[in-house]
VOTI-434842 format. One record per residue (C-alpha): residue number from 1; residue in three letters; y, x, z. Coordinates in steps of 0.05 Angstrom, whole numbers, plus 32768, in hexadecimal, padded with zeros to 4 digits. Each point is the difference from the previous one (the first is absolute). Last residue first. Layout:
NUM,ALA,Y,X,Z;
...
***
This chain:
453,ARG,80AE,7FE8,7BFB;
452,ASN,7FEB,8048,800F;
451,VAL,7FF0,7FF3,804A;
450,ASN,7FD2,7FC5,7FF2;
449,PRO,7FBE,801C,801B;
448,ARG,801A,800A,8047;
447,GLY,7FC6,800A,8030;
446,LEU,8000,804C,7FF6;
445,ALA,803C,8013,7FD7;
444,ARG,7FFF,8011,7FB6;
443,VAL,803D,8016,7FD8;
442,ASP,8003,8011,7FB6;
441,TRP,8043,8024,8001;
440,GLY,803A,7FF1,7FD2;
439,ALA,803B,8010,802E;
438,ARG,800A,7FB6,800D;
437,VAL,7FB8,7FFC,8018;
436,TYR,800B,803B,802F;
435,ALA,803E,7FDE,801E;
434,ALA,7FDA,7FBF,8009;
433,SER,7FC8,8024,8024;
432,ASP,802E,801B,8035;
431,LEU,7FCA,8028,8024;
430,ALA,7FDC,7FED,8041;
429,ASN,7FC4,7FD7,7FE9;
428,ARG,7FD2,8037,801C;
427,ALA,7FD3,800A,7FC4;
426,ASP,803B,8004,7FD0;
425,LEU,7FDB,8012,7FC1;
424,ILE,802C,801F,7FCB;
423,ARG,7FFF,8008,7FB4;
422,LYS,8038,801F,7FD8;
421,HIS,7FD8,802E,7FD4;
420,ALA,8008,804B,7FF7;
419,VAL,802D,8006,803D;
418,ILE,8042,8027,8002;
417,LYS,8033,7FCE,7FE6;
416,GLY,7FE2,7FC4,8025;
415,LEU,800F,8022,8042;
414,ASP,804A,8001,7FF0;
413,VAL,8000,7FB5,7FF1;
412,PRO,7FD3,7FEF,803A;
411,ASP,802E,8025,8032;
410,LEU,7FD7,801A,803A;
409,GLU,801A,7FE5,8043;
408,ARG,7FC1,7FD9,8011;
407,TYR,7FD9,8041,7FF8;
406,VAL,802C,8027,8030;
405,LYS,7FFA,7FC8,8033;
404,TRP,7FB5,800C,8006;
403,GLU,7FD4,7FC3,7FF0;
402,THR,7FBD,8023,7FF6;
401,LEU,7FD8,7FEE,7FC1;
400,HIS,8032,7FFB,7FC7;
399,LEU,7FD4,8011,7FC3;
398,VAL,8022,8019,7FC1;
397,VAL,7FDD,7FFA,7FBD;
396,ASP,7FFA,802B,7FC1;
395,SER,8023,803A,8022;
394,ASP,802B,8031,7FD9;
393,ARG,8028,8011,803F;
392,CYS,7FEE,7FD3,803A;
391,ALA,7FE6,8034,8031;
390,ASP,8039,802F,7FED;
389,ILE,8031,7FC9,800F;
388,PRO,7FDF,7FF5,8044;
387,ASP,800B,8049,8013;
386,ASP,7FD0,802E,8026;
385,VAL,7FC4,7FF8,7FD3;
384,PHE,7FB6,7FF6,8011;
383,SER,7FC3,8003,7FD3;
382,LEU,7FC0,7FE3,801C;
381,ALA,7FBF,8028,800A;
380,PRO,8019,801B,8043;
379,ARG,7FFE,7FBB,8021;
378,SER,8004,800B,804B;
377,ARG,8025,8042,8002;
376,ARG,8030,7FEB,7FC9;
375,ALA,800B,7FBD,8022;
374,ASN,8012,801F,8043;
373,GLY,8033,802E,7FE0;
372,LEU,801A,7FCA,7FD2;
371,ALA,800D,7FCE,8038;
370,LYS,804B,8003,8009;
369,PRO,8026,7FE9,7FC2;
368,ASP,7FC2,7FED,7FD8;
367,HIS,7FEE,8010,7FB8;
366,VAL,7FBE,7FFB,7FDB;
365,ARG,7FEF,8014,7FB9;
364,VAL,7FC1,7FE2,7FE1;
363,LYS,7FE0,8012,7FBE;
362,ALA,7FCF,7FC7,7FF8;
361,GLY,7FB5,800B,7FF7;
360,ARG,7FE0,7FCB,802B;
359,GLU,7FFC,8030,803B;
358,HIS,804B,8009,7FFD;
357,LEU,800B,7FB4,8000;
356,ILE,7FD3,7FFA,803E;
355,THR,8024,8038,8023;
354,ALA,8045,7FE3,7FF4;
353,VAL,7FEA,7FBC,8019;
352,ASP,7FE3,801F,803F;
351,LEU,803E,802A,800A;
350,ALA,802D,7FC3,7FFF;
349,PRO,7FD2,7FD7,802D;
348,SER,8005,8037,8036;
347,ASP,7FC5,7FFF,8030;
346,ARG,8021,8039,8026;
345,ILE,803B,801A,7FD7;
344,ASP,8032,8005,8039;
343,ASP,8041,8022,7FEA;
342,SER,8029,7FC6,8019;
341,ASP,8043,7FDE,7FF1;
340,PRO,7FDF,7FD5,7FCB;
339,LYS,7FB8,7FE7,8006;
338,PHE,7FBA,8019,7FF0;
337,ALA,801D,8041,7FEA;
336,ALA,7FF3,8014,7FB7;
335,GLY,8039,7FDE,7FDA;
334,LEU,8019,7FFB,7FB9;
333,VAL,7FC4,800A,7FD3;
332,ALA,8011,8014,7FB9;
331,ILE,7FC7,7FF5,7FCE;
330,HIS,7FF6,8028,7FBF;
329,ALA,7FC7,7FDF,7FDC;
328,GLY,7FC4,8029,7FE9;
327,THR,7FCE,7FCB,8014;
326,VAL,8024,7FC5,801F;
325,SER,7FDF,7FCB,7FD4;
324,GLY,800C,7FB6,7FF1;
323,GLY,8044,7FFF,7FDF;
322,LEU,8026,802C,8030;
321,LEU,8020,7FC7,8025;
320,GLN,7FBB,7FE1,8008;
319,THR,7FE5,8040,8020;
318,THR,803B,8001,8030;
317,VAL,7FF1,7FB8,8012;
316,GLU,7FB7,8011,800E;
315,VAL,8012,803D,802A;
314,ALA,8030,7FD7,802A;
313,ARG,7FCA,7FCB,8009;
312,ARG,7FD0,8034,801A;
311,ARG,8032,8014,8035;
310,ARG,800D,7FB8,8012;
309,ARG,7FB5,7FF5,8008;
308,MET,8000,802E,803E;
307,ASN,802E,7FD0,8026;
306,ILE,7FD8,7FC3,7FEC;
305,ASP,7FC0,8021,8019;
304,ASP,8020,8013,8043;
303,VAL,8018,7FB9,800C;
302,ASP,7FBD,7FE5,7FE9;
301,ARG,7FDE,802B,8034;
300,LEU,8033,7FE7,8033;
299,PHE,7FE3,7FBA,7FF7;
298,HIS,7FC2,8016,8026;
297,LEU,8029,8009,803F;
296,ALA,7FE2,7FC8,802B;
295,GLN,7FBE,8009,7FDD;
294,ASP,7FFC,8046,801D;
293,VAL,7FF9,7FE5,8046;
292,GLY,7FC4,8029,8017;
291,LEU,8028,8033,8026;
290,GLU,7FEC,8038,7FD2;
289,GLU,8013,7FD4,7FC4;
288,ALA,8044,7FF3,801F;
287,ARG,8009,804B,8009;
286,ALA,7FF1,800C,7FB6;
285,MET,8031,7FCA,7FEA;
284,PHE,8038,801E,802A;
283,GLY,7FEF,8045,7FE6;
282,ARG,8006,7FE8,7FB9;
281,LEU,8045,7FE2,800D;
280,ASP,8016,803B,8029;
279,LYS,7FEA,8030,7FC8;
278,PRO,8025,7FDA,7FCA;
277,LEU,803F,7FF0,8028;
276,CYS,800A,8043,8023;
275,GLY,7FFC,8040,7FD7;
274,GLY,8021,7FE8,7FC2;
273,GLY,7FF1,7FC9,7FCE;
272,PHE,8019,7FBB,7FEF;
271,GLY,8001,7FD9,7FBF;
270,LEU,8016,800F,7FB9;
269,GLY,8030,7FC7,7FFB;
268,ALA,8013,7FBF,8022;
267,GLN,8037,8004,8034;
266,LEU,7FF0,7FCA,8034;
265,PHE,8002,8031,803A;
264,LYS,8041,7FE1,8019;
263,ARG,8012,7FBD,7FE2;
262,GLY,7FF1,7FD2,803B;
261,ILE,7FC3,7FD4,800B;
260,ARG,8011,7FCE,8038;
259,VAL,8049,8005,7FEF;
258,ASP,7FF1,7FE5,7FBA;
257,HIS,8032,8024,7FD4;
256,GLY,7FC9,8031,7FEF;
255,ILE,7FDA,7FCA,7FD9;
254,ALA,8037,7FFE,7FCB;
253,ASP,8010,804A,7FFE;
252,ALA,7FB6,8011,7FFB;
251,LEU,7FF7,7FD0,7FC6;
250,ALA,803E,801C,7FDD;
249,VAL,7FE3,8046,8007;
248,VAL,7FBB,7FE7,7FEA;
247,ASP,8019,7FE4,7FBE;
246,ALA,7FD1,7FCE,7FDF;
245,GLY,7FDF,800A,7FBC;
244,THR,7FBE,7FE1,8017;
243,ALA,7FD0,803B,8003;
242,GLU,8035,8032,8014;
241,CYS,8017,7FD1,8036;
240,LEU,7FBA,7FF9,801C;
239,GLU,7FF8,804B,8005;
238,ALA,8045,8004,8021;
237,MET,7FEA,7FCB,8031;
236,ALA,7FC8,802F,8015;
235,ASN,8035,8035,8009;
234,ILE,8027,7FD0,802C;
233,PHE,7FC3,7FF6,802B;
232,SER,7FF0,804A,8001;
231,ILE,8043,8010,801F;
230,LYS,7FFA,7FC9,8034;
229,THR,7FB9,8014,8012;
228,ALA,8015,8049,8008;
227,LEU,8037,7FEA,802F;
226,PHE,7FCF,7FD7,8029;
225,ALA,7FCD,8038,8003;
224,ASN,8037,8030,8015;
223,ALA,8016,7FD3,8039;
222,ALA,7FB9,7FF3,8016;
221,SER,7FEF,804A,8001;
220,LYS,803F,8010,8027;
219,VAL,7FF8,7FC8,8033;
218,LEU,7FB5,8007,800C;
217,GLN,8007,803D,802D;
216,ALA,8034,7FDE,802B;
215,THR,7FD4,7FC3,8006;
214,ALA,7FC5,8028,801A;
213,LEU,802A,8027,8033;
212,ASP,801E,7FC3,8021;
211,THR,8046,7FEA,7FEC;
210,VAL,804A,800E,800E;
209,VAL,8032,7FF0,7FC9;
208,TRP,8047,801A,8005;
207,PRO,802A,7FDC,7FCC;
206,MET,803E,8024,7FE5;
205,GLY,8040,7FFC,8028;
204,HIS,8024,8041,7FF1;
203,ILE,7FF5,8014,8049;
202,LEU,7FB6,8009,7FEE;
201,VAL,800B,8041,7FDC;
200,PRO,8023,8026,8038;
199,GLN,7FD0,7FDD,8030;
198,TYR,7FC1,801C,7FDF;
197,LEU,7FEB,802B,803C;
196,ALA,8013,7FCA,8031;
195,ALA,7FD8,7FCD,7FDA;
194,LEU,7FC6,8031,7FFD;
193,GLU,7FFE,8007,804B;
192,ASP,8005,7FB4,8008;
191,ALA,7FC6,7FF6,7FD1;
190,ASP,7FD7,8032,8029;
189,GLY,8011,7FDB,8040;
188,GLN,7FE9,7FBF,7FE0;
187,ALA,7FB9,801A,8000;
186,ASP,7FCA,8004,7FCA;
185,VAL,8032,800B,7FC8;
184,GLY,800E,7FEF,7FB7;
183,VAL,8047,800F,7FEA;
182,VAL,8026,7FE2,7FC6;
181,LEU,8047,8011,7FEC;
180,ARG,8024,7FD4,7FCE;
179,ASP,802E,8004,7FC3;
178,PRO,8007,804B,800C;
177,THR,8044,8022,8008;
176,LEU,7FF2,804A,800F;
175,THR,7FB9,8003,7FE5;
174,ASP,800A,7FD1,7FC4;
173,THR,8041,8023,7FEE;
172,VAL,7FDE,8044,7FFF;
171,ALA,7FC3,7FE6,7FDB;
170,PHE,8026,7FDE,7FC8;
169,GLY,7FE5,8024,7FC2;
168,GLU,7FB9,7FF5,8017;
167,ARG,7FFF,7FC0,8029;
166,LEU,7FF0,800A,8049;
165,PHE,7FDE,7FCA,8028;
164,GLU,7FE1,8028,8039;
163,PRO,7FD0,7FE4,8034;
162,ASN,800E,800C,804A;
161,TRP,7FBE,8002,8026;
160,ALA,7FFC,8012,804A;
159,LEU,7FD0,802D,8025;
158,ARG,8000,8019,8048;
157,VAL,7FED,8044,801B;
156,ALA,7FF9,7FF1,804A;
155,ALA,7FBC,7FE5,7FEB;
154,GLY,7FE1,8045,8006;
153,VAL,802B,8037,801E;
152,PRO,7FD5,8038,7FE4;
151,SER,8003,7FDE,7FBB;
150,LEU,7FBE,7FF8,7FDA;
149,GLU,7FE5,7FBD,8018;
148,ALA,8043,7FDC,800A;
147,LEU,8019,8019,7FBC;
146,THR,7FBF,7FEC,7FDE;
145,ASP,8002,7FBA,801E;
144,ARG,8048,7FF5,7FE8;
143,ILE,7FEC,801B,7FBB;
142,ARG,7FC8,7FCC,7FFB;
141,GLU,8030,7FC8,8013;
140,ALA,8032,8019,7FCD;
139,THR,7FCC,8001,7FC9;
138,GLY,7FEC,7FB7,8009;
137,VAL,802B,7FE8,7FC6;
136,PRO,7FFD,8031,7FC7;
135,VAL,8037,8035,8004;
134,THR,8047,800B,7FE7;
133,SER,801C,803A,8027;
132,LYS,8035,7FF0,8034;
131,GLY,7FD6,800A,803E;
130,VAL,8025,800C,8042;
129,VAL,7FE2,802E,8035;
128,LEU,8021,7FF6,8044;
127,CYS,7FFC,8035,8036;
126,PRO,7FE2,8010,8043;
125,ARG,7FF2,804B,800A;
124,THR,7FCC,8031,7FE6;
123,LEU,7FFE,7FEC,7FB7;
122,LEU,7FDD,803C,7FE1;
121,PRO,7FBB,7FDF,7FFC;
120,ALA,8020,7FC6,7FD9;
119,LEU,8022,8029,7FCA;
118,THR,7FC4,801B,7FDA;
117,GLU,7FD8,7FBF,8000;
116,ILE,803E,7FD7,7FF1;
115,ALA,8015,802B,7FC4;
114,GLY,7FBA,8003,7FE3;
113,ASP,7FF5,7FB6,8007;
112,VAL,8041,7FEF,7FDD;
111,TYR,7FF4,8033,7FC9;
110,SER,7FB8,7FE8,7FF6;
109,LEU,8014,7FB7,7FFC;
108,ASP,7FF3,7FF8,7FB5;
107,ALA,8010,7FB7,7FF3;
106,ALA,7FCA,7FD5,7FDF;
105,ASN,7FFD,7FF3,7FB5;
104,SER,7FC4,802E,7FF9;
103,GLU,7FE7,8047,7FF7;
102,ALA,8041,8027,7FF7;
101,SER,801D,7FDB,803B;
100,GLN,8045,7FE3,7FF7;
99,PRO,8036,8029,8023;
98,THR,8011,7FFA,804B;
97,GLY,8037,8033,800A;
96,VAL,8018,8019,8043;
95,CYS,803B,7FE0,8026;
94,LEU,7FE9,7FFE,8049;
93,PHE,803D,7FFD,802C;
92,HIS,7FF8,8024,8043;
91,VAL,802C,7FEA,803A;
90,ASP,800A,802D,803D;
89,GLY,7FF9,803C,7FD3;
88,PHE,8007,804A,800A;
87,ALA,7FBD,8018,801C;
86,ALA,7FD7,7FDB,7FCC;
85,THR,802A,8019,7FC6;
84,GLU,7FFF,8048,8019;
83,ALA,7FB5,7FFD,8005;
82,TYR,7FF8,7FE0,7FBB;
81,SER,8028,803A,7FE2;
80,THR,801B,7FFB,7FB8;
79,THR,8047,7FF5,8018;
78,PHE,8042,7FDF,7FEE;
77,ARG,8045,7FF7,801E;
76,LEU,8031,7FC8,800C;
75,ARG,8032,7FF6,8039;
74,GLY,802B,803D,7FEF;
73,THR,8035,7FD1,7FE4;
72,ALA,8002,8027,7FBF;
71,LEU,7FB7,7FF2,7FF4;
70,ALA,800D,7FB5,8001;
69,GLU,803B,8004,7FCF;
68,THR,7FDB,802C,7FCF;
67,LEU,7FC2,7FD4,8005;
66,LEU,802A,7FC2,7FF2;
65,SER,8020,8022,7FC4;
64,GLU,7FBB,8015,7FE6;
63,LEU,7FE8,7FB8,8009;
62,GLY,8038,7FDD,7FDB;
61,PRO,7FD8,7FED,7FC2;
60,GLU,7FB6,8012,8007;
59,TYR,7FE1,8035,7FD3;
58,PHE,7FC3,8026,801A;
57,PRO,7FF2,8045,801E;
56,THR,8040,7FFA,8029;
55,GLU,8038,8030,8011;
54,ALA,8027,8001,8041;
53,LYS,7FF0,804A,8009;
52,GLU,7FCF,7FF2,8038;
51,LEU,7FE3,7FC9,7FD4;
50,LEU,7FEE,8033,7FCA;
49,ALA,7FDC,802F,8031;
48,ILE,7FDC,7FC4,801E;
47,LYS,7FE5,7FEC,7FBC;
46,ASP,7FE9,8047,7FF1;
45,THR,7FDD,8004,8043;
44,ASP,7FD7,7FC1,7FF4;
43,ILE,7FE1,7FEF,8045;
42,ASP,803A,7FD2,800F;
41,PHE,8029,7FF3,803F;
40,GLY,8048,7FE7,8008;
39,LEU,8020,800B,8044;
38,VAL,8037,7FCF,8012;
37,ASP,8034,7FFD,8037;
36,HIS,801C,7FBA,7FFA;
35,GLY,8048,7FED,7FEF;
34,LEU,7FFD,7FD0,7FC4;
33,THR,8005,803B,7FD0;
32,ALA,7FC2,801E,8020;
31,MET,7FDA,7FBE,7FF6;
30,ALA,8016,7FFD,7FB7;
29,ALA,7FEB,8047,7FEF;
28,ALA,7FBB,7FF7,801F;
27,HIS,7FF5,7FBC,7FE0;
26,VAL,8013,8018,7FBA;
25,ALA,7FD3,803D,8005;
24,GLY,7FC7,7FD6,801D;
23,LEU,7FFE,7FCB,7FCB;
22,TYR,8002,802D,7FC2;
21,GLY,7FD7,8038,801F;
20,CYS,800F,801E,8043;
19,GLY,7FC0,7FEE,8025;
18,ILE,8004,7FFB,804C;
17,VAL,8046,7FED,8014;
16,THR,8010,8016,8046;
15,ILE,8034,7FE1,802E;
14,ARG,8022,8018,803F;
13,ARG,8028,7FC3,8014;
12,PRO,8048,7FE8,8001;
11,ALA,8003,7FBE,8027;
10,PHE,802A,7FC9,7FE1;
9,GLU,8003,7FC3,802D;
8,ALA,7FD7,7FC1,7FF4;
7,ALA,8021,7FC1,801B;
6,ALA,8010,7FE3,7FBB;
5,ILE,7FB8,8005,7FEB;
4,ASP,7FF1,7FB6,7FF8;
3,HIS,7FBA,7FFA,7FE5;
2,THR,7FE2,7FE7,7FBE;
1,MET,7FB7,7FEB,8009;
***
């Protein structure tokens, strides 16, 4: 339930953040900026060396500035020592990764288990461990028992769960001014301690939701499953629109005016990717199957299938634009990251489409403002260029696959002068299609078959 936290008073604490990847680096910098003494821990020495210089191994707008500010206060530092971490912290935030298992749809909890099993024997005084990693429901209860079993002070090491809701590209804002804070606890005293810790954030008036451990673990998975369902729903409508001549953008606008539905996440296109939605969706289904309630989430299989079909549909439309074959065609791919304002290429729809076209014999050139380094390492068979104009030069078709601002700002008249054929697929429904049509382009957009009329 949502609680009144007006009485909570700010209490600076000695905080550790275990795991300084995307989630942990942002959380550590934010907590230090808010006034806490923070020690960030990671076993990756190269990552720690970068963070100590206010540099990051990934792109996130505003994070390097936040790190610089936090380091300048003297309240943030980093370590690769578990012993130092255990001795320092009164509150330990667990922020390690939980990727999809290589063998199944289930979450790989080896990083979580490894961190807890190494840390627990070093916790020699009462403290609070706070999980932020996205885990299958039931994991927190198991971790609580492990902490009590392995720590010299037993049950005096308490556990709470505080799920994260960060959006890549907006992680700093989402940490400092979230739309809600959720904590799962066994005792109200632990909730009160966290309310005091988060007081500089909570004074802005966002909801403070206190639950049991099981509910707190379900919140992130349920939220991502709902968002994925909404995205796949509008993409299913896009398939119907293409079959009937309807316009999915106008459809989304119309139903989005219903306050029960809303317009957000009704942007039809190439579908979702990244390191969270796909693996969380599949992990949620896997956990439901383990619990014997897989029928309750069976519909999420269709959500996943619809999402993956959008990639195949983009390949089909590209093939149609090229007269039935992509072999030997010069194809410009604008976008490699799974979304703009990120260099994350995990489960990237754009890179999947580019790879399929390459494997079918096309000559593909890929551009992205931030993700080229990651993309080159992941897909070395593809050709990458550092300028979007170079990607498009002499191309037979242009594919707009990640909705970066720089692509929306391309002039269709100027672009038309350097391509071999003025054909474009807007797989994100984010370009000014009318401007491209006026400039003489053959324009296709997923779910909008009438763009050229």
